[in-house]
mmCIF file of the N, C-alpha and C atoms, coordinates in Angstrom:
data_MODEL
# 
_entry.id   MODEL 
# 
loop_
_atom_site.group_PDB 
_atom_site.id 
_atom_site.type_symbol 
_atom_site.label_atom_id 
_atom_site.label_alt_id 
_atom_site.label_comp_id 
_atom_site.label_asym_id 
_atom_site.label_entity_id 
_atom_site.label_seq_id 
_atom_site.pdbx_PDB_ins_code 
_atom_site.Cartn_x 
_atom_site.Cartn_y 
_atom_site.Cartn_z 
_atom_site.occupancy 
_atom_site.B_iso_or_equiv 
_atom_site.pdbx_formal_charge 
_atom_site.auth_seq_id 
_atom_site.auth_comp_id 
_atom_site.auth_asym_id 
_atom_site.auth_atom_id 
_atom_site.pdbx_PDB_model_num 
ATOM 1   N N  . MET A 1 1  ? 0.827   -1.192 0.004   1.00 0.00 ? 1  MET A N  1 
ATOM 2   C CA . MET A 1 1  ? -0.066  -0.018 -0.033  1.00 0.00 ? 1  MET A CA 1 
ATOM 3   C C  . MET A 1 1  ? 0.952   1.261  0.009   1.00 0.00 ? 1  MET A C  1 
ATOM 4   N N  . TYR A 1 2  ? 0.589   2.286  -0.742  1.00 0.00 ? 2  TYR A N  1 
ATOM 5   C CA . TYR A 1 2  ? 1.276   3.520  -0.759  1.00 0.00 ? 2  TYR A CA 1 
ATOM 6   C C  . TYR A 1 2  ? 0.562   4.553  0.032   1.00 0.00 ? 2  TYR A C  1 
ATOM 7   N N  . SER A 1 3  ? 1.358   5.527  0.472   1.00 0.00 ? 3  SER A N  1 
ATOM 8   C CA . SER A 1 3  ? 0.892   6.631  1.198   1.00 0.00 ? 3  SER A CA 1 
ATOM 9   C C  . SER A 1 3  ? 1.486   7.930  0.721   1.00 0.00 ? 3  SER A C  1 
ATOM 10  N N  . LEU A 1 4  ? 0.751   8.901  0.942   1.00 0.00 ? 4  LEU A N  1 
ATOM 11  C CA . LEU A 1 4  ? 1.246   10.243 0.480   1.00 0.00 ? 4  LEU A CA 1 
ATOM 12  C C  . LEU A 1 4  ? 1.076   11.179 1.633   1.00 0.00 ? 4  LEU A C  1 
ATOM 13  N N  . THR A 1 5  ? 2.122   11.776 2.114   1.00 0.00 ? 5  THR A N  1 
ATOM 14  C CA . THR A 1 5  ? 2.049   12.870 3.139   1.00 0.00 ? 5  THR A CA 1 
ATOM 15  C C  . THR A 1 5  ? 1.858   14.208 2.492   1.00 0.00 ? 5  THR A C  1 
ATOM 16  N N  . TYR A 1 6  ? 0.719   14.796 2.741   1.00 0.00 ? 6  TYR A N  1 
ATOM 17  C CA . TYR A 1 6  ? 0.341   16.018 2.041   1.00 0.00 ? 6  TYR A CA 1 
ATOM 18  C C  . TYR A 1 6  ? -0.218  16.983 3.127   1.00 0.00 ? 6  TYR A C  1 
ATOM 19  N N  . LYS A 1 7  ? 0.309   18.191 3.149   1.00 0.00 ? 7  LYS A N  1 
ATOM 20  C CA . LYS A 1 7  ? -0.181  19.163 4.065   1.00 0.00 ? 7  LYS A CA 1 
ATOM 21  C C  . LYS A 1 7  ? -1.340  19.986 3.302   1.00 0.00 ? 7  LYS A C  1 
ATOM 22  N N  . VAL A 1 8  ? -2.486  20.078 3.976   1.00 0.00 ? 8  VAL A N  1 
ATOM 23  C CA . VAL A 1 8  ? -3.587  20.777 3.337   1.00 0.00 ? 8  VAL A CA 1 
ATOM 24  C C  . VAL A 1 8  ? -3.426  22.281 3.757   1.00 0.00 ? 8  VAL A C  1 
ATOM 25  N N  . THR A 1 9  ? -3.322  23.112 2.775   1.00 0.00 ? 9  THR A N  1 
ATOM 26  C CA . THR A 1 9  ? -3.088  24.553 3.083   1.00 0.00 ? 9  THR A CA 1 
ATOM 27  C C  . THR A 1 9  ? -4.324  25.364 2.786   1.00 0.00 ? 9  THR A C  1 
ATOM 28  N N  . THR A 1 10 ? -4.390  26.585 3.133   1.00 0.00 ? 10 THR A N  1 
ATOM 29  C CA . THR A 1 10 ? -5.593  27.432 2.930   1.00 0.00 ? 10 THR A CA 1 
ATOM 30  C C  . THR A 1 10 ? -5.922  27.542 1.344   1.00 0.00 ? 10 THR A C  1 
ATOM 31  N N  . SER A 1 11 ? -4.856  27.515 0.606   1.00 0.00 ? 11 SER A N  1 
ATOM 32  C CA . SER A 1 11 ? -4.942  27.613 -0.794  1.00 0.00 ? 11 SER A CA 1 
ATOM 33  C C  . SER A 1 11 ? -5.642  26.374 -1.443  1.00 0.00 ? 11 SER A C  1 
ATOM 34  N N  . THR A 1 12 ? -5.629  25.267 -0.792  1.00 0.00 ? 12 THR A N  1 
ATOM 35  C CA . THR A 1 12 ? -6.381  24.126 -1.279  1.00 0.00 ? 12 THR A CA 1 
ATOM 36  C C  . THR A 1 12 ? -7.779  23.970 -0.788  1.00 0.00 ? 12 THR A C  1 
ATOM 37  N N  . CYS A 1 13 ? -8.151  24.955 0.018   1.00 0.00 ? 13 CYS A N  1 
ATOM 38  C CA . CYS A 1 13 ? -9.592  24.858 0.578   1.00 0.00 ? 13 CYS A CA 1 
ATOM 39  C C  . CYS A 1 13 ? -10.350 26.035 0.095   1.00 0.00 ? 13 CYS A C  1 
ATOM 40  N N  . ASP A 1 14 ? -11.709 25.833 0.185   1.00 0.00 ? 14 ASP A N  1 
ATOM 41  C CA . ASP A 1 14 ? -12.648 26.974 -0.225  1.00 0.00 ? 14 ASP A CA 1 
ATOM 42  C C  . ASP A 1 14 ? -12.913 27.736 1.088   1.00 0.00 ? 14 ASP A C  1 
ATOM 43  N N  . SER A 1 15 ? -13.840 28.724 0.989   1.00 0.00 ? 15 SER A N  1 
ATOM 44  C CA . SER A 1 15 ? -14.064 29.601 2.007   1.00 0.00 ? 15 SER A CA 1 
ATOM 45  C C  . SER A 1 15 ? -14.820 28.863 3.177   1.00 0.00 ? 15 SER A C  1 
ATOM 46  N N  . GLU A 1 16 ? -15.458 27.583 2.926   1.00 0.00 ? 16 GLU A N  1 
ATOM 47  C CA . GLU A 1 16 ? -15.999 26.865 3.977   1.00 0.00 ? 16 GLU A CA 1 
ATOM 48  C C  . GLU A 1 16 ? -15.031 25.910 4.644   1.00 0.00 ? 16 GLU A C  1 
ATOM 49  N N  . GLY A 1 17 ? -13.817 25.859 4.186   1.00 0.00 ? 17 GLY A N  1 
ATOM 50  C CA . GLY A 1 17 ? -12.758 25.025 4.780   1.00 0.00 ? 17 GLY A CA 1 
ATOM 51  C C  . GLY A 1 17 ? -12.841 23.593 4.117   1.00 0.00 ? 17 GLY A C  1 
ATOM 52  N N  . LYS A 1 18 ? -13.621 23.374 3.046   1.00 0.00 ? 18 LYS A N  1 
ATOM 53  C CA . LYS A 1 18 ? -13.633 22.124 2.343   1.00 0.00 ? 18 LYS A CA 1 
ATOM 54  C C  . LYS A 1 18 ? -12.621 22.126 1.221   1.00 0.00 ? 18 LYS A C  1 
ATOM 55  N N  . LEU A 1 19 ? -12.112 20.765 0.963   1.00 0.00 ? 19 LEU A N  1 
ATOM 56  C CA . LEU A 1 19 ? -11.057 20.682 -0.002  1.00 0.00 ? 19 LEU A CA 1 
ATOM 57  C C  . LEU A 1 19 ? -11.654 20.993 -1.422  1.00 0.00 ? 19 LEU A C  1 
ATOM 58  N N  . LYS A 1 20 ? -10.872 21.785 -2.138  1.00 0.00 ? 20 LYS A N  1 
ATOM 59  C CA . LYS A 1 20 ? -11.366 22.140 -3.507  1.00 0.00 ? 20 LYS A CA 1 
ATOM 60  C C  . LYS A 1 20 ? -11.191 20.870 -4.344  1.00 0.00 ? 20 LYS A C  1 
ATOM 61  N N  . LEU A 1 21 ? -12.115 20.759 -5.403  1.00 0.00 ? 21 LEU A N  1 
ATOM 62  C CA . LEU A 1 21 ? -12.031 19.726 -6.317  1.00 0.00 ? 21 LEU A CA 1 
ATOM 63  C C  . LEU A 1 21 ? -10.780 19.550 -6.961  1.00 0.00 ? 21 LEU A C  1 
ATOM 64  N N  . TYR A 1 22 ? -10.207 20.655 -7.456  1.00 0.00 ? 22 TYR A N  1 
ATOM 65  C CA . TYR A 1 22 ? -8.901  20.601 -8.149  1.00 0.00 ? 22 TYR A CA 1 
ATOM 66  C C  . TYR A 1 22 ? -7.804  20.112 -7.273  1.00 0.00 ? 22 TYR A C  1 
ATOM 67  N N  . SER A 1 23 ? -7.812  20.526 -5.993  1.00 0.00 ? 23 SER A N  1 
ATOM 68  C CA . SER A 1 23 ? -6.782  20.079 -5.108  1.00 0.00 ? 23 SER A CA 1 
ATOM 69  C C  . SER A 1 23 ? -6.829  18.569 -4.792  1.00 0.00 ? 23 SER A C  1 
ATOM 70  N N  . ALA A 1 24 ? -8.080  18.031 -4.754  1.00 0.00 ? 24 ALA A N  1 
ATOM 71  C CA . ALA A 1 24 ? -8.285  16.618 -4.586  1.00 0.00 ? 24 ALA A CA 1 
ATOM 72  C C  . ALA A 1 24 ? -7.812  15.825 -5.780  1.00 0.00 ? 24 ALA A C  1 
ATOM 73  N N  . LEU A 1 25 ? -8.058  16.239 -6.952  1.00 0.00 ? 25 LEU A N  1 
ATOM 74  C CA . LEU A 1 25 ? -7.708  15.642 -8.142  1.00 0.00 ? 25 LEU A CA 1 
ATOM 75  C C  . LEU A 1 25 ? -6.134  15.705 -8.329  1.00 0.00 ? 25 LEU A C  1 
ATOM 76  N N  . GLN A 1 26 ? -5.517  16.786 -7.830  1.00 0.00 ? 26 GLN A N  1 
ATOM 77  C CA . GLN A 1 26 ? -4.032  16.881 -7.882  1.00 0.00 ? 26 GLN A CA 1 
ATOM 78  C C  . GLN A 1 26 ? -3.442  15.898 -7.042  1.00 0.00 ? 26 GLN A C  1 
ATOM 79  N N  . MET A 1 27 ? -4.039  15.725 -5.834  1.00 0.00 ? 27 MET A N  1 
ATOM 80  C CA . MET A 1 27 ? -3.533  14.701 -4.860  1.00 0.00 ? 27 MET A CA 1 
ATOM 81  C C  . MET A 1 27 ? -3.637  13.374 -5.440  1.00 0.00 ? 27 MET A C  1 
ATOM 82  N N  . MET A 1 28 ? -4.813  12.969 -6.076  1.00 0.00 ? 28 MET A N  1 
ATOM 83  C CA . MET A 1 28 ? -4.876  11.662 -6.726  1.00 0.00 ? 28 MET A CA 1 
ATOM 84  C C  . MET A 1 28 ? -3.909  11.455 -7.855  1.00 0.00 ? 28 MET A C  1 
ATOM 85  N N  . GLN A 1 29 ? -3.605  12.534 -8.655  1.00 0.00 ? 29 GLN A N  1 
ATOM 86  C CA . GLN A 1 29 ? -2.611  12.460 -9.719  1.00 0.00 ? 29 GLN A CA 1 
ATOM 87  C C  . GLN A 1 29 ? -1.305  12.156 -9.148  1.00 0.00 ? 29 GLN A C  1 
ATOM 88  N N  . ASP A 1 30 ? -0.901  12.896 -8.098  1.00 0.00 ? 30 ASP A N  1 
ATOM 89  C CA . ASP A 1 30 ? 0.408   12.542 -7.403  1.00 0.00 ? 30 ASP A CA 1 
ATOM 90  C C  . ASP A 1 30 ? 0.493   11.171 -7.028  1.00 0.00 ? 30 ASP A C  1 
ATOM 91  N N  . CYS A 1 31 ? -0.522  10.604 -6.390  1.00 0.00 ? 31 CYS A N  1 
ATOM 92  C CA . CYS A 1 31 ? -0.532  9.150  -5.990  1.00 0.00 ? 31 CYS A CA 1 
ATOM 93  C C  . CYS A 1 31 ? -0.354  8.240  -7.176  1.00 0.00 ? 31 CYS A C  1 
ATOM 94  N N  . SER A 1 32 ? -1.114  8.507  -8.348  1.00 0.00 ? 32 SER A N  1 
ATOM 95  C CA . SER A 1 32 ? -1.020  7.550  -9.403  1.00 0.00 ? 32 SER A CA 1 
ATOM 96  C C  . SER A 1 32 ? 0.339   7.719  -10.066 1.00 0.00 ? 32 SER A C  1 
ATOM 97  N N  . GLU A 1 33 ? 0.944   8.751  -10.126 1.00 0.00 ? 33 GLU A N  1 
ATOM 98  C CA . GLU A 1 33 ? 2.357   8.943  -10.552 1.00 0.00 ? 33 GLU A CA 1 
ATOM 99  C C  . GLU A 1 33 ? 3.327   8.103  -9.720  1.00 0.00 ? 33 GLU A C  1 
ATOM 100 N N  . MET A 1 34 ? 3.166   8.185  -8.392  1.00 0.00 ? 34 MET A N  1 
ATOM 101 C CA . MET A 1 34 ? 4.058   7.353  -7.530  1.00 0.00 ? 34 MET A CA 1 
ATOM 102 C C  . MET A 1 34 ? 3.804   5.946  -7.852  1.00 0.00 ? 34 MET A C  1 
ATOM 103 N N  . TRP A 1 35 ? 2.525   5.484  -7.980  1.00 0.00 ? 35 TRP A N  1 
ATOM 104 C CA . TRP A 1 35 ? 2.320   4.079  -8.312  1.00 0.00 ? 35 TRP A CA 1 
ATOM 105 C C  . TRP A 1 35 ? 2.902   3.609  -9.619  1.00 0.00 ? 35 TRP A C  1 
ATOM 106 N N  . ILE A 1 36 ? 2.804   4.497  -10.751 1.00 0.00 ? 36 ILE A N  1 
ATOM 107 C CA . ILE A 1 36 ? 3.311   4.191  -11.971 1.00 0.00 ? 36 ILE A CA 1 
ATOM 108 C C  . ILE A 1 36 ? 4.870   4.041  -11.872 1.00 0.00 ? 36 ILE A C  1 
ATOM 109 N N  . ASP A 1 37 ? 5.471   5.057  -11.252 1.00 0.00 ? 37 ASP A N  1 
ATOM 110 C CA . ASP A 1 37 ? 6.980   4.997  -11.075 1.00 0.00 ? 37 ASP A CA 1 
ATOM 111 C C  . ASP A 1 37 ? 7.405   3.832  -10.280 1.00 0.00 ? 37 ASP A C  1 
ATOM 112 N N  . ASN A 1 38 ? 6.714   3.333  -9.297  1.00 0.00 ? 38 ASN A N  1 
ATOM 113 C CA . ASN A 1 38 ? 7.084   2.170  -8.591  1.00 0.00 ? 38 ASN A CA 1 
ATOM 114 C C  . ASN A 1 38 ? 6.850   0.910  -9.351  1.00 0.00 ? 38 ASN A C  1 
ATOM 115 N N  . GLU A 1 39 ? 5.888   0.847  -10.238 1.00 0.00 ? 39 GLU A N  1 
ATOM 116 C CA . GLU A 1 39 ? 5.596   -0.356 -11.020 1.00 0.00 ? 39 GLU A CA 1 
ATOM 117 C C  . GLU A 1 39 ? 6.651   -0.596 -12.111 1.00 0.00 ? 39 GLU A C  1 
ATOM 118 N N  . GLN A 1 40 ? 7.390   0.604  -12.556 1.00 0.00 ? 40 GLN A N  1 
ATOM 119 C CA . GLN A 1 40 ? 8.323   0.476  -13.637 1.00 0.00 ? 40 GLN A CA 1 
ATOM 120 C C  . GLN A 1 40 ? 9.708   0.049  -13.075 1.00 0.00 ? 40 GLN A C  1 
ATOM 121 N N  . ASP A 1 41 ? 9.905   -0.002 -11.711 1.00 0.00 ? 41 ASP A N  1 
ATOM 122 C CA . ASP A 1 41 ? 11.159  -0.363 -11.124 1.00 0.00 ? 41 ASP A CA 1 
ATOM 123 C C  . ASP A 1 41 ? 11.320  -1.887 -11.187 1.00 0.00 ? 41 ASP A C  1 
# 
């Protein structure tokens, strides 16, 4: 299992303190890139 340590900053949240959709998608992209890189090794 893979894990990603990511700090949620105010720029990734909306005015209600909820995670913005773009920020969530970016986190998923980062995880998928780590998975792909690890599979190629």
